[in-house]
N, C-alpha and C positions, 0 to 999 in steps of 0.2 A: 448227359452224354448217352446216346443210344448205341445199339449194337453196331450199327454202321460206322459210327465214329470210333468205337473201340477197335473194330477189326481192321480199319485202315492203317492203324499204327501197330497192331499186335498180331501174334499168331495164337493158335490154340493147341493144347495138348489134351487129348481126350482118351480116357481109358475105356476099353470095351466098345470101340467104335464100329465093330462089324455087325452089330445087331441092335434092334430096338431103339431105345432113347439115344444111345451112343451114336448109332448110325445116323439118326435124325440130326443130332448135334453136329456131326461132321459135315453133313450136307448144308445145314443152315449157316455155319461159320464160313464155309467155302463160298456159298452163294453171296454172303455179305462182304466177301473180299479178303478173308483171312487165310493165311497159310495154315495148314492143319497137319499135325502129326497125331496119329492115333494107334492104339495098341489093340491086339486081339490075342487070344490064347490058342484056340483050335480051329476057328472058322476061317481058314485062309482064303478059300474061294469067295466067301461072302465079303471078306475084307478087301480083296482085290477088286471086286465089283463096286463096292462103295468108293474105293480110291479112284476108280475110273469115272464113275458117275459124278463125284464131287469135283474132280479135276477138270471137268468140262466148263467150269466157271472161270478158268484162267488163273487159278491160284495153285500154289504148290500143295499137294496132298500126298502124304506118305503113310503107309501102313507098316507097322512093325510087330512081329510076333514077340510078345513079352508077357510074362506073368507078373503083373505089377505088385503082387504080394511078396515079391522078392526084392529086398532093399537094393542090391547091386544093380539090378535092371533099371529101377527107378532112377538111380543116380546117373546111369548112362543116358537114359532118355532125356533127362532134364539138362544134361550138359552138352547135348548135341547142338552145334552152332546153328544159329538161325540163318536163313538165306539172305543174301545181299550183303 
């Protein structure tokens, strides 16, 4: 099963998606057809830019300000209902 097979049935939750490897992962998953939720801590402008760029692939892409080092925030992100 390749990335395309996985992403047609799943979504992705990516931490640190506004920069570097995380931003590349957001774009790659969205390009492959996955809905993507990603977090950022401080780089709001960069996160919104990544959200806009990745969303051009026709999938749902959402950025959330969250310090994933805090347990309660992780619980809220992981319990967010999936689209559809």
